[in-house]
SEVO-266509 format. One line per 4 residues: number of its first residue (from 1); their letters; for each residue x, y, z of N, C-alpha, C. Coordinates in steps of 0.02 Angstrom, whole numbers, plus 50000, padded with zeros to 5 digits. Example, Ala and Ser with C-alpha at 12.3 -4.5 7.8 and 13.67 -1.06 7.14 Angstrom:
1 = as = 50660/49716/50390/50615/49775/50390/50660/49835/50390 | 50642/49888/50354/50684/49947/50357/50645/50002/50394
// end
This chain:
1 = mprl = 52014/51231/48335/51985/51127/48369/51907/51164/48411 | 51854/51124/48377/51814/51140/48407/51802/51097/48477 | 51785/51148/48516/51740/51154/48585/51680/51126/48600 | 51708/51077/48673/51606/51027/48695/51592/51078/48691
5 = rrlt = 51511/51040/48677/51459/51103/48690/51425/51075/48796 | 51421/51154/48796/51379/51143/48882/51299/51115/48862 | 51301/51017/48878/51230/50991/48851/51182/50988/48916 | 51126/50974/48920/51104/50948/48968/51081/50894/48962
9 = trql = 51021/50815/49035/51036/50746/48983/50980/50755/48926 | 50941/50827/48937/50873/50814/48903/50900/50818/48822 | 50958/50874/48818/50985/50889/48754/51009/50826/48744 | 51044/50774/48778/51081/50746/48749/51061/50683/48730
13 = lrav = 50986/50640/48763/50957/50624/48771/50910/50621/48711 | 50900/50710/48683/50865/50707/48621/50907/50699/48553 | 50962/50706/48561/51040/50713/48507/51019/50636/48486 | 51010/50594/48565/51064/50518/48511/50989/50502/48494
17 = rdfg = 50931/50488/48522/50833/50471/48469/50835/50498/48435 | 50865/50556/48404/50878/50555/48309/50901/50499/48287 | 50944/50469/48292/50985/50410/48279/50987/50347/48312 | 50912/50321/48328/50864/50256/48357/50865/50287/48429
21 = fqvi = 50901/50288/48447/50916/50277/48520/50848/50274/48593 | 50817/50222/48585/50745/50219/48643/50770/50246/48738 | 50775/50254/48792/50799/50236/48853/50724/50200/48895 | 50780/50129/48887/50711/50062/48879/50749/50073/48986
25 = atrg = 50758/50104/49019/50804/50088/49104/50806/50146/49132 | 50773/50155/49194/50838/50185/49239/50850/50166/49309 | 50893/50177/49337/50913/50136/49367/50988/50198/49423 | 50955/50211/49472/50961/50280/49513/50982/50321/49472
29 = shak = 51055/50363/49442/51051/50422/49414/51102/50403/49356 | 51064/50346/49314/51084/50353/49244/51045/50304/49221 | 51040/50331/49145/51002/50314/49147/50992/50260/49057 | 50985/50203/49010/50985/50151/49002/50961/50154/48890
33 = lvrv = 51011/50158/48856/50970/50187/48791/50997/50113/48768 | 50963/50118/48717/50974/50052/48669/50949/50072/48611 | 50972/50031/48559/50920/50048/48480/50940/49959/48455 | 50880/49932/48429/50906/49859/48376/50908/49859/48320
37 = lpsg = 50955/49833/48288/50995/49842/48221/50935/49793/48171 | 50924/49810/48155/50897/49770/48084/50928/49675/48083 | 50982/49684/48074/50991/49624/48108/50985/49595/48162 | 50955/49637/48220/50940/49603/48256/50991/49615/48333
41 = erqv = 51043/49671/48329/51101/49685/48361/51108/49748/48401 | 51103/49741/48468/51051/49779/48525/51123/49808/48521 | 51135/49912/48502/51164/49931/48523/51137/50000/48623 | 51198/50001/48651/51171/50022/48681/51226/50070/48744
45 = ltvp = 51187/50129/48762/51241/50172/48775/51185/50179/48864 | 51238/50197/48906/51217/50240/48960/51248/50281/48989 | 51187/50345/48985/51171/50430/49020/51187/50418/49084 | 51209/50468/49107/51169/50490/49184/51118/50571/49175
49 = lhsq = 51091/50565/49218/51042/50593/49222/51052/50656/49287 | 51090/50692/49228/51096/50789/49283/51095/50817/49238 | 51069/50914/49264/51033/50904/49248/51083/50948/49206 | 51150/50986/49232/51189/50971/49189/51288/50937/49143
53 = lapg = 51286/50914/49157/51358/50887/49114/51400/50913/49119 | 51446/50915/49132/51512/50915/49141/51525/50886/49035 | 51593/50956/49059/51638/50905/49002/51688/50879/49015 | 51723/50825/49074/51745/50754/49080/51699/50698/49057
57 = tlrp = 51640/50715/49079/51579/50669/49073/51554/50666/48988 | 51562/50693/48964/51501/50701/48897/51574/50680/48840 | 51607/50699/48861/51667/50666/48808/51701/50597/48812 | 51685/50557/48876/51659/50479/48879/51619/50451/48828
61 = ifrq = 51550/50492/48819/51469/50469/48810/51515/50495/48754 | 51527/50523/48726/51517/50536/48692/51556/50515/48615 | 51651/50484/48653/51656/50411/48616/51630/50353/48632 | 51606/50350/48650/51539/50274/48669/51475/50289/48642
65 = avrf = 51476/50354/48608/51386/50353/48573/51447/50333/48467 | 51517/50326/48473/51536/50353/48398/51567/50261/48400 | 51562/50212/48432/51588/50126/48425/51537/50119/48355 | 51461/50188/48390/51364/50145/48344/51341/50219/48300
69 = ipes = 51369/50265/48301/51363/50320/48253/51418/50325/48227 | 51419/50360/48171/51488/50390/48129/51498/50472/48162 | 51557/50470/48159/51592/50539/48193/51547/50580/48151 | 51573/50593/48140/51520/50663/48069/51462/50663/48108
73 = elrs = 51430/50644/48069/51344/50637/48093/51377/50682/48182 | 51409/50623/48203/51379/50647/48306/51420/50710/48312 | 51445/50725/48258/51529/50762/48294/51450/50845/48304 | 51432/50861/48252/51394/50906/48247/51380/50922/48348
77 = kfft = 51306/50884/48348/51267/50865/48414/51316/50896/48469 | 51401/50879/48501/51430/50878/48573/51476/50953/48541 | 51491/50960/48491/51577/50995/48466/51551/51105/48420 | 51562/51128/48445/51554/51183/48419/51600/51168/48378
81 = e = 51586/51203/48319/51631/51244/48267/51656/51293/48283
// end
């Protein structure tokens, strides 16, 4: 069974940036990332700005991102095989 990687926020931001997400705002300890599709639809992710993300925090971020990015493409960024 694959295990979640230990990621920093910087690594996570780099991973989702590859899929077209950009940080548009920060408020407190969270960043809002958005990508706009050619159809005009806005897709929004919210990510905490912690130095090391706990597995219990990373799992919901993965589930949130899978709504917009195919799991097969995203899995290698979050899990070790």
